[in-house]
C-alpha positions in Angstrom: -21.0 42.3 9.6 -21.7 45.3 11.8 -20.7 47.6 9.0 -23.0 46.1 6.4 -25.8 46.1 8.9 -25.2 49.8 9.5 -25.2 50.5 5.7 -28.5 48.6 5.2 -30.4 50.4 8.0 -28.9 53.8 6.9 -30.0 53.4 3.3 -33.5 52.2 4.5 -33.9 55.3 6.7 -32.5 57.6 4.0 -34.9 56.4 1.4 -37.9 56.7 3.8 -37.0 60.2 5.0 -36.1 61.5 1.5 -39.4 60.2 0.2 -41.3 62.0 2.9 -39.4 65.3 2.3 -39.7 64.9 -1.4 -43.5 64.6 -1.0 -43.6 67.8 1.0 -41.5 69.5 -1.7 -43.8 68.3 -4.4 -46.9 69.7 -2.6 -45.0 73.0 -2.3 -44.4 73.0 -6.0 -48.1 72.5 -6.7 -48.8 75.5 -4.4 -46.3 77.5 -6.5 -48.5 76.8 -9.5 -46.6 74.1 -11.4 -48.5 71.7 -13.5 -48.4 67.9 -13.0 -46.1 67.5 -16.0 -43.6 70.1 -14.7 -43.7 68.5 -11.2 -42.9 65.1 -12.7 -39.9 66.6 -14.6 -38.7 68.5 -11.5 -39.1 65.5 -9.2 -35.6 63.9 -9.9 -34.1 67.3 -9.3 -35.8 67.8 -5.9 -34.7 64.5 -4.3 -30.9 65.4 -3.9 -31.8 68.7 -2.1 -33.2 67.0 1.0 -30.4 64.5 1.5 -27.9 66.8 3.3 -30.5 67.5 6.0 -31.6 64.0 6.6 -28.3 62.1 6.2 -27.0 63.0 9.7 -30.1 61.9 11.5 -30.1 58.8 9.3 -26.6 58.0 10.5 -27.6 58.4 14.1 -30.7 56.2 13.6 -28.7 53.4 11.9 -26.1 53.4 14.7 -28.7 53.4 17.4 -30.7 50.5 15.8 -27.7 48.3 15.1 -25.8 48.9 18.4 -29.1 48.8 20.3 -29.8 45.3 18.9 -26.3 44.2 19.9 -26.9 45.3 23.4 -30.4 43.9 23.6 -29.2 40.5 22.4 -26.3 40.6 24.9 -23.8 40.4 22.0 -22.0 43.4 23.4 -21.6 41.5 26.7 -20.3 38.4 24.9 -17.8 40.5 22.9 -16.5 42.0 26.1 -16.3 38.6 27.8 -14.4 37.3 24.9 -11.8 40.1 25.4 -12.8 42.2 22.4 -12.0 45.9 22.9 -15.2 47.8 22.6 -13.3 50.6 20.8 -13.2 48.2 17.9 -17.0 48.5 17.7 -16.7 52.1 16.8 -14.8 51.5 13.6 -17.8 50.4 11.5 -19.7 53.5 12.6 -16.8 55.7 11.7 -16.5 54.1 8.3 -20.2 54.6 7.7 -20.0 58.2 8.8 -17.1 59.0 6.6 -18.8 57.4 3.6 -21.9 59.5 4.3 -19.8 62.6 4.8 -18.1 62.1 1.4 -21.4 61.5 -0.4 -23.1 64.5 1.2 -20.2 66.7 0.4 -20.2 65.6 -3.3 -24.0 66.4 -3.5 -23.6 69.8 -1.9 -20.5 70.8 -3.8 -21.9 70.2 -7.3 -25.0 68.0 -7.8 -27.5 70.0 -5.7 -26.6 73.4 -7.2 -26.9 71.9 -10.6 -30.3 70.5 -9.7 -31.5 73.9 -8.4 -30.3 75.6 -11.6 -32.0 72.9 -13.7 -35.3 73.3 -11.8 -35.3 77.0 -12.4 -34.6 76.6 -16.1 -37.2 73.9 -16.5 -39.9 76.0 -14.9 -39.1 79.0 -17.1 -38.6 76.9 -20.3 -42.3 77.4 -21.0 -43.1 81.0 -19.9 -46.7 80.8 -21.1 -47.4 78.0 -18.7 -45.5 79.7 -15.9 -47.4 82.9 -16.3 -50.7 81.1 -16.6 -50.2 79.2 -13.4 -49.0 82.4 -11.6 -52.4 83.9 -12.6 -54.2 80.8 -11.5 -52.7 81.2 -8.0 -52.8 84.9 -7.5 -55.4 86.1 -10.0 -53.3 89.2 -10.6 -50.0 89.8 -12.4 -47.8 92.9 -12.7 -46.2 93.0 -16.1 -43.7 95.4 -17.6 -40.3 95.7 -16.2 -39.4 98.3 -13.5 -37.5 100.5 -16.0 -40.2 100.3 -18.7 -42.1 103.4 -19.7 -45.4 101.4 -19.6 -46.7 99.3 -16.8 -49.4 96.7 -17.2 -51.5 95.1 -14.4 -53.4 92.0 -15.5 -56.5 90.7 -13.6 -58.4 87.5 -14.3 -61.5 85.9 -12.7 -60.6 82.3 -13.4 -58.0 80.2 -15.3 -58.8 76.8 -16.9 -56.0 75.0 -18.7 -54.5 77.8 -20.8 -57.6 80.0 -21.0 -58.1 83.2 -19.0 -61.7 84.3 -18.3 -62.8 87.9 -17.7 -59.5 89.5 -18.4 -58.9 93.1 -17.3 -55.8 94.9 -18.3 -54.8 98.3 -16.9 -52.1 100.3 -18.7 -50.2 103.0 -16.9 -47.7 105.3 -18.5 -44.9 107.3 -16.9 -45.9 110.9 -16.7 -44.9 114.1 -14.8 -46.8 112.8 -11.8 -45.5 109.3 -11.9 -47.4 106.3 -13.3 -50.8 107.6 -14.7 -53.7 105.4 -15.9 -53.7 105.5 -19.7 -56.2 102.8 -20.7 -58.3 99.9 -19.5 -59.0 96.9 -21.7 -61.3 94.0 -21.1 -62.3 90.8 -22.8 -64.3 87.8 -22.0 -61.7 85.2 -22.7 -58.1 85.2 -23.9 -54.9 83.3 -24.0 -51.3 84.3 -23.4 -48.6 83.8 -26.1 -44.9 84.6 -25.6 -42.5 85.6 -28.3 -39.2 84.5 -26.9 -37.2 86.0 -29.8 -38.5 89.6 -29.1 -39.3 88.9 -25.5 -42.9 90.1 -25.9 -46.1 88.8 -24.3 -49.2 88.9 -26.5 -52.9 88.2 -25.9 -54.3 85.8 -28.6 -58.0 86.1 -29.5 -60.4 84.5 -27.1 -60.5 80.7 -27.4 -64.3 80.6 -27.0 -65.5 84.0 -28.3 -64.8 86.6 -31.0 -61.8 88.0 -29.3 -63.2 91.5 -29.0 -61.7 93.9 -26.5 -63.6 96.7 -24.8 -61.4 99.8 -24.3 -61.8 102.7 -21.9 -59.6 105.7 -21.5 -59.8 108.4 -18.8 -58.8 111.0 -21.4 -61.8 110.9 -23.6 -64.2 108.7 -21.5 -65.1 106.8 -24.7 -65.6 103.0 -24.8 -66.4 100.5 -27.5 -65.8 97.1 -28.8 -62.9 96.9 -31.2 -61.9 93.9 -33.3 -58.2 94.0 -33.0 -56.0 92.7 -35.8 -52.9 92.9 -33.7 -53.4 91.6 -30.1 -52.3 93.5 -27.0 -48.6 93.1 -26.3 -46.1 94.1 -23.7 -42.6 93.3 -22.5 -42.0 89.8 -21.0 -41.8 90.3 -17.2 -38.3 89.8 -15.9 -39.1 87.1 -13.4 -40.4 84.9 -16.3 -37.2 85.5 -18.4 -34.6 82.8 -18.5 -31.8 85.3 -18.9 -32.9 87.2 -15.9 -33.3 84.0 -13.9 -29.7 83.0 -14.7 -28.5 86.4 -13.6 -30.5 86.3 -10.5 -28.9 82.9 -9.6 -25.5 84.7 -9.2 -26.7 85.8 -5.8 -28.4 82.6 -4.9 -25.9 80.7 -2.8 -27.8 77.4 -3.0 -27.5 77.4 -6.9 -23.7 77.9 -6.9 -21.0 75.3 -6.9 -18.7 75.1 -3.9 -15.8 76.8 -5.7 -18.0 79.5 -7.1 -19.0 80.6 -3.6 -15.5 81.6 -2.7 -15.0 83.5 -6.0 -18.3 85.3 -5.5 -17.4 86.2 -1.9 -14.0 87.6 -3.1 -15.7 89.6 -5.8 -18.2 91.1 -3.3 -15.4 91.9 -0.9 -13.5 93.8 -3.6 -16.7 95.7 -4.5 -17.2 96.7 -0.9 -13.6 98.0 -0.7 -14.0 99.9 -4.0 -17.1 101.7 -2.7 -15.4 102.5 0.6 -12.6 104.2 -1.4 -15.2 106.1 -3.4 -16.9 107.3 -0.2 -13.5 108.4 1.2 -12.6 110.2 -2.1 -16.1 111.8 -2.2 -15.5 113.3 1.3 -12.1 114.6 0.3 -13.2 116.6 -2.8 -13.6 120.3 -2.1 -17.1 121.6 -2.1 -16.5 123.9 -5.1 -15.3 121.1 -7.4 -17.1 118.3 -9.2 -16.5 114.7 -8.4 -14.4 114.3 -11.5 -11.5 115.7 -9.4 -11.3 112.3 -7.8 -8.8 111.3 -10.4 -6.3 113.2 -8.2 -6.7 110.4 -5.7 -5.6 107.8 -8.2 -8.9 105.9 -8.2 -10.1 106.7 -11.8 -8.8 103.3 -12.9 -11.3 101.7 -10.5 -14.5 103.3 -11.8 -15.8 104.6 -15.1 -15.7 108.5 -15.6 -19.5 108.5 -15.9 -19.8 107.2 -12.3 -17.6 110.0 -10.9 -18.6 112.9 -13.1 -21.2 114.3 -10.7 -21.8 118.1 -10.2 -20.8 119.7 -6.9 -24.4 120.1 -5.8 -24.7 119.2 -2.1 -27.9 117.3 -2.6 -26.4 115.2 -5.4 -23.3 114.6 -3.3 -25.3 113.3 -0.5 -27.2 111.1 -2.9 -23.9 109.7 -4.2 -22.7 109.1 -0.7 -25.8 107.1 0.1 -25.5 105.1 -3.1 -21.9 104.1 -2.2 -23.0 103.3 1.4 -25.8 101.1 0.1 -23.4 99.3 -2.2 -21.0 98.6 0.6 -23.8 97.1 2.8 -25.2 95.1 0.0 -21.8 93.7 -1.0 -20.9 92.8 2.6 -24.3 91.1 3.0 -23.8 88.9 -0.1 -20.2 88.3 0.8 -21.1 86.9 4.3 -23.9 84.9 2.8 -21.6 83.2 0.3 -18.9 82.7 3.0 -21.4 81.1 5.3 -22.6 78.6 2.8 -19.0 77.9 1.7 -18.1 76.7 5.2 -21.6 75.3 6.1 -21.5 72.7 3.4 -18.4 71.2 5.0 -19.9 71.4 8.5 -23.1 69.7 7.4 -21.2 66.9 5.7 -19.0 66.2 8.7 -22.1 66.1 11.0 -22.7 62.6 9.5 -19.6 61.2 11.1 -20.3 62.8 14.5 -23.9 61.5 14.5 -22.8 58.0 13.4 -20.3 57.7 16.3 -22.8 59.3 18.7 -25.2 56.5 18.0 -22.9 53.8 19.3 -23.0 54.7 23.1 -26.6 55.8 22.8 -27.7 52.5 21.2 -25.7 50.4 23.7 -27.1 52.5 26.6 -30.7 52.3 25.4 -30.5 48.6 24.6 -33.6 48.7 22.4 -34.4 46.4 19.5 -37.6 48.2 18.3 -37.5 50.9 15.7 -40.0 53.3 17.3 -38.1 53.8 20.5 -34.9 54.3 18.7 -36.5 56.8 16.3 -37.6 58.9 19.2 -34.2 58.7 21.0 -32.4 59.7 17.8 -34.5 62.5 16.4 -35.4 64.4 19.6 -31.7 65.6 20.1 -31.4 66.5 16.4 -34.7 68.4 16.4 -34.3 70.1 19.8 -30.5 70.9 19.9 -28.7 70.4 16.6 -30.9 72.1 14.0 -31.9 75.0 16.3 -28.2 75.7 16.9 -27.5 75.7 13.1 -30.3 78.2 12.3 -29.8 80.5 15.3 -26.0 80.7 15.4 -25.8 80.6 11.6 -28.1 83.6 11.5 -25.7 85.5 13.8 -22.8 84.6 11.6 -24.5 85.8 8.4 -25.4 89.1 10.2 -21.8 89.6 11.3 -22.6 89.4 15.0 -20.2 86.6 15.6 -17.1 85.2 13.7 -18.0 83.1 10.7 -16.2 79.9 11.8 -17.9 80.1 15.2 -21.3 80.4 13.6 -20.7 77.5 11.2 -19.0 75.0 13.5 -20.7 75.6 16.9 -23.4 72.9 16.4 -20.8 70.4 15.3 -18.6 71.2 18.3 -21.5 70.6 20.7 -22.2 67.4 18.9 -18.6 66.3 19.0 -18.3 67.1 22.7 -21.4 65.1 23.5 -20.1 62.2 21.5 -16.7 62.1 23.3 -18.3 62.3 26.7 -20.8 59.5 26.0 -18.1 57.3 24.5 -15.8 57.9 27.5 -18.6 57.0 29.9 -19.4 53.9 28.0 -15.8 52.6 28.0 -15.4 53.5 31.7 -18.4 51.4 32.6 
């Protein structure tokens, strides 16, 4: 009976809190520029992401409510008078905590990363809409990838539906002095069209006008209205490309399955070790030889000849050393980030069990039957102690200041210690 009462209150609290957090996430998506149709499609993918953060407090709340009612109605006294061992009252809470731990772990190991990947793909499935809403939010958009010879900057005064008003496009081309202004184009109204096959962005003719563009060039200082047959076009920005988004997710720990985190951490560790060897080999090459002499150190099989065929110029050598040093730091940073999330998913899941058992002595001690008092008793420790410890100590672990396992499990060890002390004091009395 106690177990099913715990499950009922836990599910009630979980649904209420997940609804509240999902509403906050929906508002954030609107601020990011998603349309109502996109938000409705993304909504089922947003719900699982909040559960790992609210499941532990929900376990604590359920235990406090149920055991607080037992104490308030003197049922705990009756059980003790009947000779029932109070340790037996902990079993329903342990069972509920273990079930919540298993469910939270399953969500974090696969379902939540899959939801994050699906959300990213859903948003970028319609790049025209994504770019239009980015313009609606920021009124300016940098287009043209970083390695492109041409760079476009797009300004708009207003965006309504898919129509852009007072469009101003500045084209810059790479020259001897860097990016130089090549041309400025302006039109009263236009619409974005994306060619996914060729990965090109085009401006269709104005939806409410004749589609004329006014051009100005600093070279000849001439301007005029030109009826274009072919609209302006440029490369699709990388951040709106689905292929780029999938590649970018390789370094997003939240979008990776649990097993992929360890594989990615091992790969980054090997890359860091490779670049350390390259730095050591670079320092060992005589100053009058090129870096291709590094094959004497038996590391040619680790890198391509193009990477190591660098002239013996001191400036280029220093640049190569800095490049290898940067690669080491970046690989170590990603490695620690992946390792932290690998262990943190387990720690967050087991927190459900600790919180569920902690609620037993707290509920019996408080002896409250009302939900409001129990809510305050439950969530103050979680907000003031548990989550601050997770973020603070976890940040130290990701930065390498403390051992990884210490950073991951410190909050749970504090929680487990408090649980054992309170259970011991309850049984002693």
